[in-house]
DRENPA-3360 file (N, C-alpha, C; in nm, 2 decimals, always signed):
BEGIN
1 = MWKVFLTG = +0.08/-0.13/-0.02/-0.03/+0.03/+0.00/+0.07/+0.16/-0.03 ~ +0.02/+0.18/-0.05/+0.15/+0.36/-0.09/+0.11/+0.45/+0.00 ~ +0.18/+0.50/+0.08/+0.15/+0.61/+0.17/+0.19/+0.70/+0.10 ~ +0.15/+0.84/-0.01/+0.21/+0.96/-0.03/+0.23/+1.11/+0.01 ~ +0.31/+1.13/+0.00/+0.32/+1.29/+0.02/+0.35/+1.38/-0.09 ~ +0.26/+1.45/-0.13/+0.22/+1.52/-0.29/+0.24/+1.64/-0.24 ~ +0.30/+1.76/-0.31/+0.27/+1.90/-0.32/+0.22/+1.94/-0.46 ~ +0.15/+2.04/-0.46/+0.17/+2.10/-0.56/+0.01/+2.05/-0.61;
9 = ATGFLGGE = -0.10/+1.99/-0.50/-0.22/+1.92/-0.51/-0.31/+2.03/-0.53 ~ -0.30/+2.12/-0.52/-0.39/+2.24/-0.59/-0.38/+2.34/-0.68 ~ -0.28/+2.26/-0.76/-0.23/+2.33/-0.88/-0.29/+2.27/-0.97 ~ -0.28/+2.25/-1.12/-0.30/+2.17/-1.21/-0.25/+2.07/-1.23 ~ -0.12/+1.99/-1.20/-0.07/+1.90/-1.24/-0.09/+1.80/-1.11 ~ -0.08/+1.84/-0.98/-0.12/+1.82/-0.86/-0.22/+1.80/-0.81 ~ -0.31/+1.87/-0.87/-0.49/+1.84/-0.84/-0.52/+1.73/-0.96 ~ -0.50/+1.70/-1.05/-0.52/+1.61/-1.16/-0.45/+1.49/-1.04;
17 = LAVALSKL = -0.31/+1.46/-1.02/-0.24/+1.36/-0.94/-0.34/+1.32/-0.79 ~ -0.43/+1.44/-0.72/-0.42/+1.40/-0.63/-0.59/+1.29/-0.60 ~ -0.64/+1.37/-0.72/-0.76/+1.30/-0.75/-0.73/+1.16/-0.80 ~ -0.68/+1.16/-0.88/-0.65/+1.05/-1.00/-0.59/+0.89/-0.88 ~ -0.52/+0.99/-0.74/-0.45/+0.89/-0.68/-0.54/+0.84/-0.56 ~ -0.66/+0.95/-0.57/-0.79/+0.86/-0.43/-0.84/+0.79/-0.50 ~ -0.81/+0.76/-0.61/-0.89/+0.68/-0.70/-0.87/+0.57/-0.65 ~ -0.74/+0.50/-0.63/-0.63/+0.35/-0.66/-0.70/+0.32/-0.53;
25 = DSVEQINC = -0.69/+0.19/-0.49/-0.73/+0.08/-0.41/-0.58/+0.08/-0.37 ~ -0.45/+0.07/-0.42/-0.31/+0.08/-0.36/-0.30/+0.20/-0.29 ~ -0.36/+0.28/-0.33/-0.35/+0.43/-0.22/-0.35/+0.43/-0.09 ~ -0.35/+0.38/+0.03/-0.37/+0.40/+0.13/-0.40/+0.57/+0.21 ~ -0.32/+0.65/+0.19/-0.35/+0.75/+0.21/-0.28/+0.84/+0.13 ~ -0.31/+1.04/+0.06/-0.22/+1.10/+0.02/-0.24/+1.24/+0.13 ~ -0.12/+1.24/+0.17/-0.09/+1.40/+0.25/-0.05/+1.48/+0.19 ~ -0.09/+1.59/+0.16/-0.07/+1.74/+0.08/-0.03/+1.85/+0.15;
33 = LVRANDDN = +0.06/+1.91/+0.07/+0.12/+1.99/+0.11/+0.04/+2.11/+0.02 ~ -0.05/+2.19/+0.10/-0.13/+2.29/+0.05/-0.07/+2.42/+0.16 ~ -0.03/+2.54/+0.06/+0.00/+2.66/+0.12/-0.15/+2.71/+0.14 ~ -0.13/+2.75/+0.25/-0.28/+2.79/+0.33/-0.21/+2.91/+0.47 ~ -0.29/+2.97/+0.55/-0.27/+3.06/+0.66/-0.35/+2.95/+0.76 ~ -0.42/+2.89/+0.78/-0.45/+2.71/+0.85/-0.49/+2.62/+0.85 ~ -0.49/+2.55/+0.91/-0.54/+2.40/+0.88/-0.71/+2.43/+0.79 ~ -0.79/+2.50/+0.82/-0.92/+2.48/+0.74/-0.87/+2.53/+0.61;
41 = EAVDRLER = -0.81/+2.66/+0.58/-0.82/+2.67/+0.47/-0.75/+2.59/+0.37 ~ -0.67/+2.51/+0.45/-0.61/+2.43/+0.36/-0.69/+2.28/+0.33 ~ -0.81/+2.27/+0.42/-0.86/+2.14/+0.37/-0.97/+2.20/+0.26 ~ -1.01/+2.31/+0.29/-1.10/+2.38/+0.18/-1.04/+2.40/+0.04 ~ -0.92/+2.42/+0.03/-0.87/+2.40/-0.09/-0.87/+2.30/-0.14 ~ -0.83/+2.21/-0.12/-0.80/+2.05/-0.12/-1.01/+2.03/-0.20 ~ -1.05/+2.07/-0.08/-1.19/+2.04/-0.07/-1.23/+2.12/-0.27 ~ -1.24/+2.18/-0.26/-1.23/+2.29/-0.40/-1.17/+2.22/-0.52;
49 = VFALHEDL = -1.05/+2.16/-0.49/-0.99/+2.06/-0.58/-1.05/+1.98/-0.63 ~ -1.12/+1.93/-0.55/-1.20/+1.79/-0.59/-1.34/+1.84/-0.63 ~ -1.35/+1.95/-0.57/-1.56/+1.98/-0.63/-1.54/+2.01/-0.78 ~ -1.38/+2.06/-0.85/-1.35/+2.11/-0.93/-1.34/+1.99/-1.09 ~ -1.35/+1.89/-1.02/-1.33/+1.78/-1.06/-1.44/+1.65/-1.05 ~ -1.55/+1.74/-0.98/-1.69/+1.68/-0.97/-1.64/+1.51/-0.87 ~ -1.54/+1.53/-0.77/-1.54/+1.40/-0.73/-1.58/+1.41/-0.56 ~ -1.57/+1.32/-0.53/-1.57/+1.27/-0.36/-1.45/+1.33/-0.26;
57 = YDPRKVVA = -1.44/+1.43/-0.19/-1.34/+1.42/-0.17/-1.34/+1.35/+0.02 ~ -1.23/+1.30/+0.02/-1.25/+1.19/+0.15/-1.14/+1.22/+0.22 ~ -1.18/+1.31/+0.32/-1.05/+1.39/+0.43/-0.98/+1.23/+0.52 ~ -1.06/+1.15/+0.52/-0.96/+0.98/+0.56/-0.87/+0.95/+0.50 ~ -0.85/+1.01/+0.35/-0.79/+0.96/+0.30/-0.71/+1.09/+0.18 ~ -0.77/+1.17/+0.23/-0.68/+1.27/+0.13/-0.65/+1.37/+0.25 ~ -0.53/+1.39/+0.30/-0.46/+1.46/+0.44/-0.44/+1.62/+0.34 ~ -0.46/+1.73/+0.43/-0.44/+1.86/+0.40/-0.33/+1.88/+0.52;
65 = IRGNLTDE = -0.20/+1.87/+0.48/-0.11/+1.91/+0.58/-0.06/+2.11/+0.50 ~ -0.08/+2.20/+0.61/-0.02/+2.28/+0.58/+0.11/+2.32/+0.55 ~ +0.15/+2.43/+0.46/+0.29/+2.45/+0.46/+0.31/+2.52/+0.32 ~ +0.48/+2.61/+0.29/+0.49/+2.66/+0.20/+0.63/+2.60/+0.17 ~ +0.60/+2.57/+0.02/+0.77/+2.58/-0.01/+0.90/+2.66/-0.03 ~ +0.86/+2.77/-0.01/+0.93/+2.89/+0.05/+0.98/+2.90/+0.19 ~ +0.85/+2.84/+0.29/+0.93/+2.84/+0.39/+1.06/+2.82/+0.45 ~ +1.17/+2.86/+0.52/+1.27/+2.82/+0.51/+1.28/+2.68/+0.64;
73 = RLSVQLAR = +1.17/+2.67/+0.74/+1.17/+2.62/+0.83/+1.06/+2.47/+0.74 ~ +1.07/+2.45/+0.63/+0.97/+2.33/+0.62/+1.04/+2.21/+0.61 ~ +1.11/+2.21/+0.57/+1.19/+2.06/+0.60/+1.20/+2.02/+0.76 ~ +1.21/+2.06/+0.87/+1.16/+2.09/+1.02/+1.05/+2.07/+1.01 ~ +0.95/+2.08/+0.97/+0.80/+2.10/+1.02/+0.76/+1.99/+0.93 ~ +0.79/+1.89/+0.83/+0.79/+1.80/+0.77/+0.85/+1.70/+0.86 ~ +0.96/+1.69/+0.83/+1.03/+1.58/+0.96/+0.97/+1.52/+1.06 ~ +0.91/+1.64/+1.13/+0.84/+1.64/+1.29/+0.68/+1.63/+1.22;
81 = HHALKDVN = +0.66/+1.61/+1.13/+0.51/+1.56/+1.14/+0.41/+1.42/+1.14 ~ +0.37/+1.41/+1.23/+0.30/+1.26/+1.26/+0.26/+1.18/+1.12 ~ +0.20/+1.25/+1.02/+0.13/+1.19/+0.93/+0.23/+1.16/+0.83 ~ +0.33/+1.22/+0.82/+0.48/+1.16/+0.73/+0.56/+1.06/+0.74 ~ +0.57/+1.01/+0.85/+0.66/+0.88/+0.94/+0.65/+0.78/+0.85 ~ +0.49/+0.78/+0.82/+0.52/+0.61/+0.76/+0.50/+0.65/+0.55 ~ +0.51/+0.77/+0.54/+0.54/+0.76/+0.35/+0.64/+0.67/+0.26 ~ +0.63/+0.67/+0.19/+0.67/+0.58/+0.08/+0.66/+0.63/-0.02;
89 = LVIHSGAN = +0.63/+0.72/-0.08/+0.66/+0.80/-0.18/+0.64/+0.91/-0.18 ~ +0.70/+0.99/-0.20/+0.67/+1.16/-0.27/+0.66/+1.20/-0.40 ~ +0.61/+1.27/-0.38/+0.57/+1.33/-0.55/+0.55/+1.45/-0.53 ~ +0.67/+1.52/-0.60/+0.70/+1.67/-0.57/+0.66/+1.74/-0.73 ~ +0.54/+1.79/-0.73/+0.43/+1.87/-0.82/+0.44/+2.01/-0.79 ~ +0.49/+2.07/-0.69/+0.44/+2.21/-0.67/+0.56/+2.27/-0.72 ~ +0.48/+2.40/-0.79/+0.66/+2.52/-0.83/+0.59/+2.65/-0.85 ~ +0.69/+2.71/-0.90/+0.62/+2.86/-0.95/+0.66/+2.85/-1.08;
97 = TSFLSQKY = +0.52/+2.88/-1.16/+0.56/+2.87/-1.33/+0.54/+2.98/-1.39 ~ +0.60/+3.09/-1.34/+0.63/+3.24/-1.37/+0.73/+3.23/-1.49 ~ +0.71/+3.32/-1.57/+0.83/+3.30/-1.68/+0.87/+3.44/-1.67 ~ +0.85/+3.57/-1.59/+0.90/+3.69/-1.59/+1.03/+3.67/-1.56 ~ +1.11/+3.74/-1.59/+1.23/+3.78/-1.54/+1.30/+3.84/-1.40 ~ +1.14/+3.93/-1.40/+1.16/+3.99/-1.27/+1.12/+3.88/-1.20 ~ +1.08/+3.81/-1.17/+0.99/+3.72/-1.05/+1.13/+3.54/-1.04 ~ +1.23/+3.60/-1.08/+1.33/+3.50/-1.10/+1.30/+3.42/-0.99;
105 = AAVAETNI = +1.38/+3.53/-0.87/+1.42/+3.53/-0.75/+1.29/+3.41/-0.66 ~ +1.17/+3.47/-0.68/+1.04/+3.40/-0.61/+1.08/+3.26/-0.68 ~ +1.11/+3.23/-0.81/+1.07/+3.10/-0.89/+1.22/+3.00/-0.85 ~ +1.35/+3.06/-0.82/+1.42/+2.98/-0.77/+1.41/+2.95/-0.59 ~ +1.35/+3.04/-0.53/+1.31/+3.03/-0.42/+1.22/+2.93/-0.37 ~ +1.09/+2.92/-0.47/+1.03/+2.77/-0.45/+1.06/+2.68/-0.53 ~ +1.12/+2.68/-0.65/+1.16/+2.58/-0.73/+1.27/+2.47/-0.68 ~ +1.39/+2.57/-0.66/+1.49/+2.53/-0.62/+1.51/+2.51/-0.51;
113 = CGTQRIAQ = +1.43/+2.58/-0.40/+1.49/+2.57/-0.27/+1.36/+2.52/-0.20 ~ +1.27/+2.51/-0.29/+1.19/+2.38/-0.25/+1.14/+2.27/-0.27 ~ +1.22/+2.23/-0.35/+1.29/+2.07/-0.35/+1.40/+2.06/-0.29 ~ +1.46/+2.12/-0.24/+1.56/+2.10/-0.13/+1.51/+2.01/+0.04 ~ +1.42/+2.15/-0.01/+1.34/+2.13/+0.18/+1.24/+2.04/+0.16 ~ +1.20/+1.95/+0.02/+1.10/+1.85/+0.03/+1.18/+1.75/+0.06 ~ +1.33/+1.76/+0.03/+1.44/+1.62/-0.02/+1.48/+1.60/+0.11 ~ +1.48/+1.69/+0.23/+1.54/+1.70/+0.31/+1.48/+1.58/+0.43;
121 = PQQRHIDH = +1.34/+1.60/+0.44/+1.31/+1.53/+0.55/+1.29/+1.35/+0.51 ~ +1.31/+1.36/+0.36/+1.28/+1.28/+0.36/+1.43/+1.16/+0.34 ~ +1.54/+1.22/+0.31/+1.67/+1.14/+0.34/+1.71/+1.16/+0.47 ~ +1.65/+1.23/+0.59/+1.69/+1.15/+0.69/+1.62/+1.06/+0.72 ~ +1.47/+1.04/+0.69/+1.40/+0.89/+0.69/+1.47/+0.79/+0.68 ~ +1.52/+0.81/+0.55/+1.63/+0.67/+0.52/+1.70/+0.68/+0.57 ~ +1.80/+0.79/+0.61/+1.95/+0.73/+0.66/+1.91/+0.71/+0.81 ~ +1.82/+0.80/+0.87/+1.84/+0.82/+1.04/+1.77/+0.75/+1.15;
129 = RHDDVQDA = +1.64/+0.74/+1.06/+1.52/+0.70/+1.14/+1.52/+0.59/+1.26 ~ +1.59/+0.45/+1.19/+1.60/+0.34/+1.17/+1.70/+0.30/+1.13 ~ +1.73/+0.17/+1.21/+1.87/+0.06/+1.18/+1.81/-0.01/+1.07 ~ +1.66/-0.10/+1.05/+1.66/-0.16/+0.96/+1.58/-0.01/+0.83 ~ +1.68/+0.02/+0.77/+1.60/+0.13/+0.70/+1.49/+0.12/+0.58 ~ +1.41/+0.22/+0.56/+1.30/+0.13/+0.48/+1.31/+0.21/+0.32 ~ +1.27/+0.14/+0.21/+1.33/+0.20/+0.10/+1.18/+0.33/+0.08 ~ +1.24/+0.43/-0.01/+1.12/+0.53/-0.04/+1.15/+0.61/-0.14;
137 = DLLVIDGR = +1.06/+0.64/-0.21/+1.11/+0.71/-0.36/+1.03/+0.86/-0.33 ~ +1.11/+0.92/-0.44/+1.12/+1.07/-0.46/+1.08/+1.08/-0.58 ~ +0.98/+1.18/-0.62/+0.96/+1.22/-0.74/+0.94/+1.33/-0.79 ~ +1.03/+1.36/-0.83/+1.04/+1.54/-0.87/+0.97/+1.51/-1.06 ~ +0.90/+1.63/-1.07/+0.83/+1.64/-1.18/+0.88/+1.81/-1.20 ~ +0.92/+1.83/-1.27/+0.98/+1.98/-1.33/+0.90/+2.03/-1.49 ~ +0.82/+1.98/-1.52/+0.78/+2.01/-1.63/+0.82/+1.95/-1.77 ~ +0.94/+1.89/-1.78/+1.02/+1.81/-1.86/+1.03/+1.69/-1.87;
145 = HPVVEHGG = +1.06/+1.63/-1.75/+1.07/+1.51/-1.71/+1.12/+1.47/-1.61 ~ +1.00/+1.36/-1.59/+1.01/+1.34/-1.44/+1.17/+1.30/-1.36 ~ +1.17/+1.25/-1.23/+1.33/+1.20/-1.17/+1.31/+1.13/-1.02 ~ +1.33/+1.03/-1.03/+1.29/+0.95/-0.98/+1.42/+0.87/-0.85 ~ +1.42/+0.93/-0.74/+1.50/+0.86/-0.64/+1.44/+0.75/-0.56 ~ +1.53/+0.61/-0.57/+1.47/+0.52/-0.55/+1.56/+0.49/-0.46 ~ +1.50/+0.47/-0.29/+1.60/+0.36/-0.16/+1.64/+0.47/-0.10 ~ +1.73/+0.54/-0.15/+1.83/+0.63/-0.08/+1.99/+0.58/-0.08;
153 = PRRGGGIT = +2.07/+0.68/-0.01/+2.22/+0.60/-0.07/+2.26/+0.46/-0.01 ~ +2.18/+0.42/+0.12/+2.24/+0.30/+0.19/+2.20/+0.21/+0.15 ~ +2.07/+0.22/+0.09/+1.99/+0.07/-0.01/+2.06/+0.05/-0.14 ~ +2.20/+0.18/-0.19/+2.21/+0.13/-0.30/+2.14/+0.17/-0.44 ~ +2.03/+0.31/-0.37/+1.98/+0.36/-0.44/+2.03/+0.44/-0.59 ~ +1.92/+0.49/-0.66/+2.01/+0.57/-0.77/+1.93/+0.63/-0.83 ~ +1.88/+0.69/-0.91/+1.80/+0.80/-0.99/+1.77/+0.74/-1.11 ~ +1.66/+0.77/-1.09/+1.59/+0.73/-1.28/+1.52/+0.84/-1.36;
161 = F = +1.52/+0.86/-1.49/+1.52/+1.03/-1.54/+1.42/+0.92/-1.65;
% end
């Protein structure tokens, strides 16, 4: 059974993924990072995604986790979050898609630093939490091609393009 951590769930690609994953019997839970001011707003934003697709939002299967890719404390927040401790698939589809050159700093903060913040807790989970290290996958979608990291360094994991 998959326990997924999904970023970008309220965006175009991430919304499609959230709805599609919620229909799979092999997916036990989808934990969605949602940019919001509070937990209620995060849930409301996910509910709107499902309503847009004319689909049922099940909060037992699809869990809103308030957070922001631009928050410097995000990796610590995610590493401590109880709902993420058993995640075995990370799908990172959150991004700033602005093509304006004057927005480059914001784009870099979200797309480059945000990706690093998402990967850091996953790497700590793989490397340090258990002596019997469990596999975890990280999928990064950058609009051109996916990058998947399998397992982590202790398990001889690699990256697939």
